[in-house]
C-alpha positions in Angstrom: 1.9 11.0 -26.9 -0.2 8.5 -24.9 1.6 7.2 -21.9 0.7 3.8 -20.5 0.0 3.0 -16.8 0.1 -0.6 -15.5 -2.4 -0.7 -12.7 -1.6 -3.4 -10.1 -4.2 -4.9 -7.7 -4.6 -8.0 -5.6 -7.8 -9.2 -4.0 -9.2 -11.9 -1.7 -12.9 -12.5 -1.1 -14.4 -9.0 -1.1 -16.1 -9.0 -4.5 -18.3 -6.0 -4.0 -15.4 -3.8 -3.0 -13.2 -5.1 -5.8 -15.9 -4.4 -8.4 -16.6 -0.9 -7.0 -12.9 -0.1 -7.2 -12.6 -1.3 -10.8 -15.7 0.7 -11.7 -14.1 3.9 -10.4 -10.9 3.0 -12.2 -12.5 2.5 -15.6 -14.5 5.8 -15.0 -11.2 7.8 -14.9 -11.1 10.9 -17.0 -8.0 11.6 -19.1 -6.9 12.2 -22.7 -3.3 11.2 -23.0 -3.1 8.1 -20.8 -4.0 4.5 -21.2 -4.5 1.8 -18.5 -3.5 -1.8 -18.5 -5.0 -3.4 -15.4 -3.4 -6.5 -13.7 -5.4 -8.1 -10.9 -4.3 -11.1 -8.8 -7.3 -13.2 -7.6 -5.6 -14.7 -4.6 -7.8 -17.7 -4.1 -11.1 -16.0 -4.0 -14.1 -18.2 -3.3 -16.8 -15.6 -3.5 -17.1 -15.4 -7.3 -14.8 -12.3 -7.7 -13.0 -13.7 -10.8 -16.2 -14.6 -12.6 -17.7 -11.2 -11.9 -14.6 -9.3 -13.0 -14.5 -11.3 -16.3 -18.1 -10.5 -16.9 -18.0 -6.8 -16.1 -14.4 -5.8 -16.8 -13.1 -8.1 -19.6 -10.1 -5.9 -20.2 -8.6 -6.8 -16.8 -5.7 -9.2 -16.9 -6.7 -11.7 -14.3 -3.9 -13.7 -12.6 -4.7 -16.7 -10.3 -2.9 -16.7 -7.0 -2.4 -19.6 -4.5 -4.5 -18.1 -1.8 -1.4 -17.5 0.3 0.1 -14.5 -1.5 -1.5 -11.8 0.6 -1.0 -8.1 -0.4 2.8 -8.0 -0.9 3.0 -11.3 -2.6 0.0 -10.6 -4.9 1.4 -7.2 -5.8 4.8 -8.7 -6.6 3.1 -11.3 -8.9 1.1 -8.8 -11.0 4.1 -6.4 -11.1 6.3 -9.2 -12.5 3.7 -9.8 -15.2 3.4 -6.2 -16.1 7.1 -5.3 -16.4 7.6 -6.9 -19.9 4.9 -4.6 -21.3 7.2 -1.7 -20.5 4.7 0.9 -19.3 5.6 4.4 -18.3 4.2 4.1 -14.8 3.0 1.5 -12.4 0.0 2.3 -10.2 -0.5 0.5 -6.9 -4.2 0.4 -6.1 -6.0 -1.3 -3.2 -9.2 -3.0 -4.2 -11.1 -1.2 -1.3 -10.4 2.2 -2.8 -13.0 4.2 -4.7 -11.3 6.8 -6.9 -12.3 10.3 -7.7 -12.8 10.7 -11.5 -9.6 12.7 -12.0 -7.4 10.8 -9.6 -5.1 9.1 -12.1 -4.6 12.2 -14.2 -3.7 14.3 -11.2 -1.1 11.8 -9.9 0.6 11.8 -13.3 0.4 15.6 -13.5 2.1 15.8 -10.1 4.8 13.4 -11.2 5.4 15.5 -14.3 5.5 18.7 -12.4 8.1 17.5 -9.9 10.2 16.0 -12.7 10.2 19.3 -14.5 11.6 21.0 -11.3 14.5 18.6 -11.2 13.2 16.0 -8.8 14.1 12.4 -9.3 10.6 11.1 -8.6 10.4 7.8 -6.8 6.7 7.7 -6.1 3.6 10.0 -5.9 1.0 9.0 -3.4 -2.7 10.0 -3.4 -4.4 10.7 -0.1 -7.5 8.8 0.9 -10.4 9.7 3.2 -12.5 7.5 5.3 -16.1 7.9 4.0 -17.7 7.5 7.4 -15.5 9.5 9.8 -14.1 11.9 7.1 -10.7 11.3 8.6 -7.6 10.9 6.4 -7.0 7.2 6.2 -4.0 6.6 3.9 -1.4 8.6 2.0 2.0 9.9 2.7 3.7 9.9 6.1 6.8 11.3 7.8 9.1 10.0 10.5 8.6 11.9 13.7 12.3 11.9 14.6 15.4 11.5 12.3 17.1 9.3 14.9 14.0 7.0 15.2 12.8 6.5 11.6 10.3 3.8 12.5 8.4 6.2 14.7 6.0 6.9 11.7 3.6 9.8 12.0 0.0 10.1 10.9 -1.1 10.7 7.3 0.1 14.1 6.2 -2.7 16.6 5.3 -2.3 17.3 1.6 -1.9 21.0 0.5 -2.4 22.9 -2.7 1.1 22.1 -3.7 3.0 18.8 -3.6 4.7 17.8 -0.3 7.6 15.6 0.3 7.3 12.6 2.7 9.2 9.7 4.0 6.7 6.9 3.6 3.9 6.1 1.2 0.9 3.8 1.9 0.2 1.3 -0.9 -3.5 2.1 -1.3 -2.9 4.5 -4.2 0.6 5.2 -5.3 2.2 6.0 -8.7 5.7 4.7 -9.4 7.6 5.8 -12.5 9.2 3.1 -14.6 12.6 4.8 -14.1 12.3 4.2 -10.4 11.6 0.5 -10.9 14.6 0.2 -13.2 16.7 1.6 -10.4 15.5 -0.4 -7.4 13.2 -3.1 -8.7 9.9 -4.1 -7.2 8.5 -4.8 -3.8 10.7 -7.0 -1.7 10.1 -10.8 -1.5 11.0 -10.6 2.2 7.5 -9.5 3.2 4.2 -11.3 3.0 1.5 -8.8 3.6 2.3 -5.6 5.5 5.5 -3.4 5.6 6.3 -3.9 1.9 5.2 -0.4 1.0 7.2 1.2 3.8 10.2 -0.9 2.9 9.9 0.2 -0.7 9.6 3.9 0.4 12.9 3.6 2.3 14.6 1.9 -0.6 13.5 4.6 -3.0 14.9 7.3 -0.7 18.1 5.5 -0.2 18.5 5.4 -4.0 18.3 9.2 -4.1 14.6 9.3 -5.3 12.0 11.5 -3.8 8.5 10.7 -2.5 5.7 13.1 -3.1 2.2 13.7 -1.7 0.0 15.0 -4.5 -2.2 18.0 -3.8 -5.8 17.3 -2.7 -7.8 14.2 -2.0 -8.0 11.2 -4.4 -10.8 9.0 -3.2 -12.4 7.0 -0.4 -10.9 4.1 1.6 -12.0 3.0 5.0 -9.6 2.9 7.9 -8.8 -0.5 9.2 -11.0 -0.5 12.3 -9.8 -1.4 15.8 -13.0 -3.5 16.2 -12.3 -7.0 15.2 -8.5 -6.5 15.1 -5.7 -7.9 17.2 -5.9 -4.8 19.4 -9.7 -5.1 20.1 -10.1 -5.9 23.9 -13.6 -7.2 23.1 -12.0 -10.2 21.4 -10.9 -12.9 23.9 -7.2 -12.7 24.6 -6.6 -16.4 23.7 -8.1 -15.7 20.2 -5.9 -12.7 19.7 -2.8 -14.6 20.7 -3.6 -17.1 18.0 -4.0 -14.2 15.5 -0.4 -13.2 16.1 0.5 -16.0 13.6 -1.8 -14.6 10.9 0.0 -12.2 8.4 -3.2 -10.1 7.9 -3.4 -9.6 11.7 0.2 -9.2 12.7 3.5 -9.1 10.8 5.4 -12.4 11.0 8.2 -12.0 13.6 11.0 -12.8 11.1 9.8 -10.2 8.7 9.4 -7.5 11.4 12.9 -8.3 12.8 14.4 -8.0 9.3 12.6 -4.7 8.8 13.9 -3.4 12.1 17.5 -4.4 11.3 17.4 -2.8 7.9 15.6 0.4 8.7 15.4 0.9 12.5 18.2 3.5 12.7 20.7 3.8 15.5 18.3 2.4 18.1 17.4 -0.7 16.2 18.7 -3.1 18.8 16.2 -1.8 21.3 13.4 -2.2 18.8 14.6 -5.7 18.1 14.6 -6.6 21.7 11.1 -5.1 22.2 9.8 -7.2 19.3 11.3 -10.4 20.5 9.9 -9.9 24.0 6.5 -9.0 22.6 6.3 -12.4 20.9 7.8 -14.3 23.8 5.1 -12.7 26.1 2.2 -12.2 23.7 -0.5 -11.8 26.3 1.4 -8.9 28.0 2.1 -7.3 24.7 -1.5 -7.5 23.7 -2.7 -6.0 26.9 -0.3 -3.1 26.6 -1.2 -2.4 23.0 -5.0 -2.9 23.0 -7.3 0.0 22.3 -11.0 0.6 22.8 -13.0 -0.2 19.7 
């Protein structure tokens, strides 16, 4: 029996990466799976939509407002995909280049865990930075049970599946049964934190998160250079960036995340977040890193 996967992507003005990602997706090798691809073009002005239509006519293109960002764009294509009733939903960042067997191995891992009695909430594939060869995205664990938002580095995948507390949204397979239980990404988030919030909601519903064995593709780490933590950028510029969702989570969203998921010490994290925005220059100086 052929099982159907709804692949969910959102993009904004990085045509070359989006096309490369789609090429690796449509080059996947499998025999008992089919892909329906949903891509939100969130206000691209670089010709992404036209190029996708020409090169990948099977992609279901959805026009966004230009202000959806990652979480909003993923929610939109997810909502469009649900009525088609697929067996799985696959989160895929458009800056990922997949290995040819990536999708089939994710499904195989989900099947294996299901057969052992696990209620699978998500299966994440680990990414590697093509330049540094460091692990860039995948599954993560909380460092301390009493401080759940102290999130550790990407867990090194092994030859067998590993459980984890959080999944990055770069490449993540979510069974339809999990979506029926908890729904989709929360509307409370604009860009970041939606994947971690979804991870926690899955676990609270009694579902398990799994890191599939091995590596699944290439995805560059977000560099410090050019980011809000880059000391080479004038401080006044970085203070202004604190109001951009792609640079820094909006304060209201971060405070909601802390209240919901911060554990017994959430009031301290809440106070720290408020003080950081009240004294942004001090916060930036304390949190900047060398590029």
